[in-house]
C-alpha positions in Angstrom: -4.8 3.6 -9.1 -8.1 2.1 -10.1 -10.8 -0.2 -8.9 -11.1 -3.7 -10.5 -14.0 -6.2 -10.1 -14.9 -9.4 -11.9 -17.3 -12.3 -11.6 -17.0 -15.8 -13.1 -19.9 -18.3 -13.0 -22.4 -16.0 -11.3 -25.8 -17.7 -10.7 -27.5 -14.4 -9.9 -28.6 -11.7 -12.4 -25.5 -9.7 -13.4 -27.3 -6.4 -13.5 -28.1 -6.9 -9.8 -24.6 -8.2 -8.9 -22.9 -5.3 -10.6 -24.3 -2.9 -8.0 -21.6 -4.3 -5.7 -19.0 -3.0 -8.2 -20.2 0.6 -7.3 -18.9 0.1 -3.8 -15.4 0.9 -5.0 -16.3 3.8 -7.3 -14.0 6.1 -5.2 -10.9 4.3 -6.6 -11.7 5.5 -10.1 -13.5 8.8 -10.3 -12.7 9.4 -14.0 -14.7 6.6 -15.8 -16.6 3.4 -15.3 -17.1 0.4 -17.5 -19.1 -2.8 -17.0 -18.4 -5.5 -19.7 -19.7 -9.0 -20.2 -17.4 -11.7 -21.6 -18.3 -13.0 -25.1 -19.7 -16.6 -24.9 -19.9 -16.5 -21.1 -23.2 -14.9 -20.1 -22.4 -15.3 -16.3 -18.9 -13.7 -16.4 -18.1 -10.0 -16.4 -15.7 -7.3 -15.6 -16.2 -4.0 -13.8 -13.7 -1.2 -13.8 -13.4 2.2 -12.2 -10.7 4.4 -13.7 -8.3 7.0 -12.3 -6.7 8.2 -15.6 -3.0 8.5 -14.7 -1.4 7.1 -17.9 -2.8 7.2 -21.5 -6.0 9.3 -21.1 -7.3 8.2 -24.5 -6.9 4.4 -24.6 -6.6 3.5 -20.9 -10.1 2.0 -20.3 -10.4 -1.6 -19.2 -10.7 -4.5 -19.5 -7.8 -4.0 -21.9 -8.1 -5.9 -25.2 -5.9 -5.6 -28.2 -6.4 -6.8 -31.8 -3.4 -9.1 -31.7 -4.9 -11.1 -28.8 -8.7 -11.1 -29.1 -9.0 -13.9 -26.6 -7.2 -12.0 -23.8 -9.0 -9.8 -21.3 -7.1 -7.8 -18.7 -8.3 -5.9 -15.7 -5.5 -4.5 -13.6 -4.8 -1.9 -10.9 -1.2 -0.6 -10.7 1.8 0.8 -12.5 4.3 -1.2 -14.4 7.4 1.1 -14.4 9.5 -1.0 -16.8 6.9 -1.4 -19.5 8.7 0.7 -22.1 12.1 -1.0 -21.4 10.5 -4.4 -21.9 8.6 -3.3 -25.0 11.8 -2.1 -26.6 13.9 -5.1 -25.5 11.4 -7.7 -26.9 10.2 -5.4 -29.7 6.6 -5.8 -28.8 4.1 -3.8 -31.0 1.9 -1.8 -28.7 -1.6 -0.7 -29.5 -2.0 1.7 -26.6 0.3 3.8 -24.3 -1.1 1.9 -21.3 1.7 0.4 -19.1 -0.5 -2.6 -18.4 -0.5 -3.7 -22.0 2.9 -5.3 -21.4 1.1 -8.0 -19.3 -0.6 -9.2 -22.5 2.6 -9.3 -24.5 4.6 -11.0 -21.8 1.9 -13.6 -21.2 1.7 -14.4 -24.9 5.5 -14.7 -25.1 6.4 -16.7 -22.0 3.3 -17.6 -19.9 2.1 -16.4 -16.6 5.2 -17.2 -14.4 7.6 -15.2 -16.6 5.0 -12.4 -16.8 4.7 -11.7 -13.1 8.4 -12.0 -12.5 9.2 -9.5 -15.1 6.9 -6.7 -13.9 8.7 -3.9 -12.0 6.0 -2.1 -10.3 2.9 -2.5 -8.1 -0.1 -4.4 -9.4 -3.2 -6.5 -8.9 -4.6 -8.1 -12.0 -7.2 -10.5 -13.4 -6.2 -12.0 -16.8 -8.7 -14.1 -18.7 -7.6 -16.3 -21.6 -10.7 -17.6 -23.4 -8.6 -19.5 -26.0 -6.9 -21.7 -23.3 -9.8 -21.5 -20.9 -7.7 -20.0 -18.1 -8.1 -17.3 -15.5 -5.1 -15.8 -13.7 -4.9 -13.6 -10.6 -1.7 -11.9 -9.5 -0.5 -9.4 -6.9 2.8 -7.5 -6.4 5.5 -8.6 -3.9 4.3 -6.4 -1.0 0.6 -6.1 -1.8 0.9 -2.3 -2.4 -2.1 -2.7 -4.6 -5.0 -4.5 -2.9 -6.9 -7.6 -4.1 -9.7 -9.7 -2.5 -11.4 -12.8 -3.7 -14.3 -15.0 -2.9 -14.7 -18.5 -4.3 -17.3 -21.1 -3.6 -17.1 -24.9 -3.8 -19.2 -25.0 -7.0 -16.7 -22.7 -8.8 -18.2 -19.2 -8.5 -15.3 -16.7 -8.4 -15.5 -13.0 -7.5 -12.5 -10.7 -7.4 -12.3 -7.0 -6.3 -9.8 -4.3 -5.3 -11.6 -4.0 -1.9 -13.6 -6.4 0.1 -16.6 -4.1 0.3 -17.2 -4.8 -3.4 -17.7 -8.5 -2.6 -19.5 -8.9 0.7 -23.0 -8.2 -0.6 -22.8 -10.6 -3.6 -25.5 -13.2 -3.9 -24.8 -16.9 -4.6 -27.4 -19.7 -4.4 -25.0 -22.2 -2.8 -23.6 -19.9 -0.1 -25.6 -17.5 2.0 -22.4 -16.1 3.6 -19.7 -15.6 1.0 -16.2 -16.1 2.4 -14.1 -13.1 1.3 -10.3 -13.1 1.9 -7.3 -11.0 0.8 -5.3 -12.4 -2.1 -1.7 -13.0 -0.9 1.0 -10.6 -2.1 3.8 -12.1 -4.2 1.6 -14.8 -5.5 -0.3 -15.7 -8.7 -3.1 -18.2 -9.1 -4.0 -20.3 -12.1 -7.7 -21.3 -12.5 -9.4 -23.4 -15.2 -12.5 -21.9 -16.8 -15.3 -24.3 -17.4 -17.8 -24.0 -20.3 -20.5 -22.9 -17.8 -18.3 -20.0 -16.6 -17.4 -21.6 -13.3 -13.7 -22.0 -12.4 -11.5 -24.6 -10.6 -8.3 -23.5 -8.9 -5.3 -25.4 -10.4 -2.4 -23.8 -8.4 -1.3 -21.0 -6.2 2.3 -20.0 -6.7 4.6 -17.8 -4.7 6.7 -16.2 -7.4 8.9 -13.7 -5.5 10.5 -13.4 -2.0 11.3 -9.9 -0.8 15.0 -10.8 -0.2 15.6 -12.1 -3.8 16.7 -9.8 -6.6 13.8 -9.7 -9.0 14.1 -11.2 -12.5 13.4 -7.9 -14.2 16.7 -6.6 -12.8 18.3 -8.3 -15.9 16.6 -5.7 -18.1 17.2 -2.7 -15.8 19.1 0.4 -16.9 20.4 1.2 -13.4 24.1 1.8 -13.4 26.1 -1.2 -12.3 26.3 -1.6 -8.6 29.7 -2.1 -6.9 30.3 -5.5 -5.3 31.1 -6.1 -1.6 29.9 -4.8 1.7 32.4 -2.0 2.5 30.4 0.8 4.1 31.1 3.4 1.4 30.3 0.8 -1.4 27.0 0.0 0.3 26.1 3.7 0.8 26.8 4.5 -2.8 24.7 1.5 -4.0 21.8 2.6 -1.8 21.9 6.1 -3.2 21.9 4.8 -6.8 19.0 2.5 -6.2 16.9 4.9 -4.2 17.4 7.6 -6.7 16.3 5.2 -9.4 13.3 4.1 -7.3 12.0 7.6 -7.3 12.9 8.4 -10.9 11.0 5.5 -12.4 7.9 6.5 -10.3 7.6 9.9 -12.2 5.6 8.0 -14.9 2.3 9.8 -15.0 0.3 12.3 -17.0 -1.1 13.9 -13.8 0.3 16.2 -11.2 2.7 14.8 -8.6 2.6 15.7 -4.9 4.2 14.3 -1.7 3.2 13.6 1.8 5.7 15.2 4.2 5.5 14.4 7.9 9.0 15.9 8.7 10.3 12.4 9.6 13.4 10.9 7.9 11.5 8.8 5.3 9.1 11.3 3.8 11.7 14.1 3.9 14.2 12.0 1.9 11.4 11.1 -0.6 10.3 14.8 -1.0 13.9 16.1 -1.4 14.9 13.6 -4.0 11.5 13.8 -5.8 11.8 17.6 -6.1 15.3 17.4 -7.4 14.3 14.9 -10.0 11.2 16.8 -11.1 13.5 19.8 -11.8 15.9 17.6 -13.8 12.9 16.3 -15.8 11.9 20.0 -16.4 8.5 19.5 -15.0 6.7 22.9 -15.2 4.8 22.9 -11.9 6.2 23.2 -8.3 6.1 20.2 -6.1 3.3 20.4 -3.6 4.1 18.9 -0.2 1.5 18.2 2.5 1.7 18.0 6.3 -1.1 17.5 8.8 -1.3 18.0 12.6 -2.9 19.6 15.5 -1.5 22.8 17.1 2.0 22.2 18.6 2.5 19.1 16.4 6.2 18.3 16.1 5.4 16.9 12.6 4.2 20.3 11.4 7.3 22.1 12.6 9.7 19.5 11.2 7.8 19.4 7.8 8.0 23.2 7.6 11.8 23.0 8.1 12.1 20.5 5.3 9.8 22.3 2.9 11.8 25.5 3.4 15.1 23.7 2.9 14.0 22.0 -0.4 11.8 24.8 -1.7 8.5 23.0 -2.2 5.0 24.6 -2.3 4.0 23.5 1.2 0.5 23.0 2.5 -0.3 22.6 6.2 -3.6 21.0 7.3 -4.7 21.7 10.8 -7.3 19.5 12.5 -8.7 19.3 16.0 -9.6 16.2 18.1 -13.3 16.6 17.4 -12.7 16.4 13.6 -10.5 13.4 14.0 -13.0 11.5 16.2 -15.9 12.4 13.8 -14.2 10.6 10.8 -13.5 7.3 12.7 -16.5 5.6 11.2 -15.6 6.6 7.6 -12.0 5.6 8.2 -12.8 2.2 9.5 -15.3 1.6 6.6 -12.6 2.6 4.1 -9.8 0.6 5.8 -11.7 -2.7 6.3 -9.8 -3.3 9.5 -10.1 -2.7 13.2 -6.4 -2.9 14.0 -5.7 -0.2 16.7 -2.5 1.3 15.4 -3.8 1.3 11.8 -7.0 3.1 12.7 -5.1 5.7 14.8 -2.6 6.4 12.0 -5.2 6.5 9.3 -7.2 9.4 10.6 -4.5 12.0 9.7 -3.8 10.4 6.4 -7.5 10.2 5.5 -8.0 13.9 6.4 -4.9 15.1 4.5 -6.0 13.0 1.4 -9.4 14.7 1.6 -7.7 18.1 1.7 -5.5 17.2 -1.4 -8.5 16.1 -3.4 -10.6 19.1 -2.6 -8.0 21.9 -2.7 -5.3 20.9 -5.2 -4.8 19.2 -8.6 -2.1 16.8 -7.2 -3.3 13.2 -7.9 -0.2 11.0 -7.8 1.1 11.2 -4.2 4.6 10.0 -3.0 5.1 8.9 0.6 7.7 7.2 2.8 5.7 4.0 3.6 7.6 0.7 3.9 10.8 2.3 5.2 10.3 1.4 8.9 9.7 -2.3 8.1 12.6 -2.5 5.6 15.2 -0.4 7.5 14.3 -1.5 11.1 12.9 1.9 11.9 10.5 1.0 14.8 11.6 2.0 18.2 11.4 -1.6 19.5 14.2 -2.7 17.2 16.5 -1.2 19.9 15.4 -4.2 22.0 16.2 -6.9 19.4 18.1 -9.8 21.0 20.5 -10.1 18.0 21.0 -8.7 14.4 19.6 -12.0 13.1 16.4 -11.7 15.2 16.0 -8.1 14.0 16.4 -9.4 10.4 13.7 -12.0 10.9 11.4 -9.4 12.4 12.0 -7.0 9.5 11.2 -9.7 7.0 8.0 -10.6 8.9 6.9 -7.0 8.9 7.5 -6.7 5.2 5.4 -9.8 4.5 2.5 -8.4 6.6 2.6 -4.9 5.2 -0.6 -5.6 3.2 -2.4 -6.0 6.5 -1.2 -2.8 8.1 0.8 0.1 6.8 0.3 -0.5 3.1 -3.4 -1.2 3.7 -3.7 2.1 5.5 -1.7 4.0 2.8 -3.8 2.6 0.0 -7.3 2.9 1.5 -7.0 6.4 3.0 -5.7 7.9 -0.3 -7.9 5.7 -2.6 -11.0 6.8 -0.6 -10.4 10.3 -2.2 -9.3 9.2 -5.6 -5.6 9.6 -5.2 -2.8 7.3 -6.2 0.0 6.6 -3.7 3.6 5.7 -4.8 6.0 4.2 -2.3 9.7 4.2 -3.5 11.0 2.5 -0.3 9.2 -0.7 -1.5 10.9 -0.6 -4.8 11.9 -4.2 -5.7 15.6 -3.4 -6.5 16.1 -1.1 -3.5 14.4 -3.4 -1.0 16.0 -6.6 -2.1 19.4 -5.0 -2.0 18.8 -3.6 1.5 17.6 -7.1 2.6 20.8 -8.7 1.2 23.1 -6.7 3.4 24.7 -8.3 6.5 22.3 -8.2 9.4 24.7 -6.3 11.6 24.7 -3.4 9.1 21.0 -2.9 9.4 20.4 -2.7 13.1 20.1 0.5 15.2 23.5 2.0 16.2 24.6 4.5 18.8 21.0 4.5 20.1 19.7 5.6 16.7 17.4 3.5 14.5 17.8 3.4 10.7 21.4 4.4 11.2 22.6 3.0 7.8 19.9 5.0 5.9 20.8 8.2 7.7 24.5 7.7 7.2 23.9 7.0 3.5 22.6 10.6 3.0 24.8 12.3 5.6 26.8 14.3 3.2 24.1 15.0 0.6 22.6 18.2 2.1 19.3 16.9 0.8 17.5 17.6 4.1 18.5 19.6 7.3 20.9 17.6 9.6 18.4 17.8 12.5 15.8 16.1 10.3 18.2 13.5 9.0 19.0 12.5 12.6 15.5 13.1 14.0 14.4 10.1 16.1 11.4 7.9 15.0 8.0 9.4 15.7 5.0 7.4 14.7 2.7 9.3 12.3 -0.3 8.9 14.6 1.8 10.4 17.5 3.7 13.1 15.6 0.5 14.9 14.5 -0.2 15.9 18.1 1.9 17.5 20.8 4.1 15.4 23.1 2.0 16.6 26.1 -1.2 15.1 24.7 -0.8 12.3 22.2 -3.4 11.4 19.7 -3.8 7.9 21.2 -4.6 9.5 24.6 -7.1 11.9 23.1 -8.9 8.9 21.5 -8.8 6.8 24.7 -10.2 9.7 26.8 -13.1 10.1 24.3 -13.8 6.3 24.0 -13.7 5.8 27.8 -17.1 7.5 27.9 -18.4 5.5 24.9 -17.7 2.0 26.1 -18.7 0.9 29.6 -17.1 -1.6 31.9 -20.0 -4.1 31.5 -19.4 -4.2 27.7 -15.7 -4.9 28.3 -16.6 -7.7 30.7 -18.5 -9.5 27.9 -16.1 -8.7 25.1 -14.9 -12.3 24.8 -18.5 -13.6 24.3 -19.3 -10.9 21.8 -16.0 -10.9 19.9 -14.4 -14.4 20.0 -11.9 -13.7 17.3 -9.2 -11.1 18.3 -11.0 -10.2 21.5 -10.4 -6.5 22.2 -8.4 -6.0 25.5 -9.1 -2.2 25.7 -12.0 0.1 25.3 -10.4 1.6 22.3 -10.1 -1.8 20.6 -13.7 -2.5 21.5 -14.9 0.7 20.1 -13.2 0.2 16.7 -14.4 -3.4 16.6 -18.0 -2.3 17.1 -17.7 0.1 14.1 -16.0 -2.6 12.0 -18.7 -5.2 12.8 -21.5 -2.7 11.9 -20.0 -2.4 8.4 -18.5 -5.9 8.0 -20.3 -8.3 10.3 -18.6 -11.7 10.8 -15.5 -10.6 8.9 -13.1 -10.3 11.9 -10.8 -12.9 10.5 -9.5 -10.4 7.8 -7.1 -9.4 10.6 -5.0 -12.3 11.8 -3.6 -10.4 14.8 -3.2 -6.9 16.1 0.0 -4.9 15.3 2.1 -4.8 18.4 5.8 -4.1 19.1 8.1 -7.1 19.9 10.6 -7.7 22.7 8.7 -5.4 25.1 6.0 -5.7 27.7 4.1 -2.8 26.2 0.3 -3.2 26.1 -0.2 -0.3 23.6 1.3 0.0 20.1 2.2 3.7 20.4 5.9 4.4 20.3 5.4 7.0 22.9 4.7 4.3 25.5 8.1 2.7 25.0 10.9 3.4 27.4 13.4 4.3 24.6 11.0 7.1 23.3 10.6 8.5 26.8 14.4 8.6 27.3 14.9 10.3 23.9 12.1 12.8 24.6 13.7 13.8 28.0 17.1 14.2 26.4 
């Protein structure tokens, strides 16, 4: 996890512009570099480093003797870099996983390069020999990337939008900043004056397609067909491999553990694999909640079962409310469910950074979207509609759960790893017949639970524990986190303000005082940027007016039972 920043064709003084690069310093607390591009006085790179792989030669932009005309700034982890290096017999100059991008690009061009990368990434690649700039981002947008581009060819790119919004440009008083789309790469021509022209934007991977790099994978051969035992076996193989490949790091590994199905499976398999890899330290697991939190109790059961070094972080409603401003600034969104869920994750990340030496943090993000884990999937009109919804959620992860997971951890200099969004695992899961993936017997994620039924990885009551949203599970059932927030905000936003909400906030007009309050904070930090959020996250196939799972009838019925 790092922070990348680059300018091409800047009209303003670079020494002034580079102050914007410091807005993302939290992403790379270990080192910083600011480097001009030879022959282009108005082009430069900025890089904040979190040293996770190759402590000695990992600074960026990466440049190697063999390709003096290539400059690479990237944020991410390429898990198959050694396999590809050996397969194609590339001569490496460093131990940095990202170096593979330079070799692949030289061998086969940009299209083949991005399709061959098994991992998460956002990159800026400059080729001064061919006068090209390339931008690319991984399939699900696990690593963030924003860009701003003017009509006269000024281009600015950054890991987070906050590193771009204050940039100056003579032609444009208000620089339009937007997220770079996941699963895409862009080709731009570099002009002699340092300005750029966009040539093409290409979608290189769909989440349901098996990735090209599967051809060079060392995963044991999967069994064909959709017999249930065959599918379960394949899922176990792929998920095991998804975690194993993510052990690639020189820093200590930890794991977020809410006590739900997803994080519990990740923690259990991760601990097993760390032992097999003969890692010398115990796995630290981390849970957060208020008193009487069902998540804390469930996480404790899992930690005792698997034998991790478990940390519990207690917080009260006042502490949660106090960090709302910091959280919204870090997130760069005002989406209601994202803000709610981010408070706990922000506070636990702060604890990890301050009290432990764990830096690479595993979590269960992406599972609900992939495996149809949200409560409202019980209401899906058909397996096909559920499949469509699952795919939509995966495509929008970069706006919601993946955004939350990245920003709340990156704010404290941690790197998050999300095995459920592994290319091989997720594309296989999406290839299964729709009726295999829907909730069964009143239980969501039935196939995933069934897959690990006989493994004894986690306690049975956790394996079959109903879905609990992270923002709800951190508090007791009697007083949900969303109710605590709403009670507080009710006194902060008056009825008159709500009456004029449509005039004040024309884009995504808030319908509740809670939404209004978050929007006010967002506009204070990012005025006029409301279009970063295309729509609020809300459950489908229900008349619910609040995104909390605890407001849905299925949750209430389960809670009573």
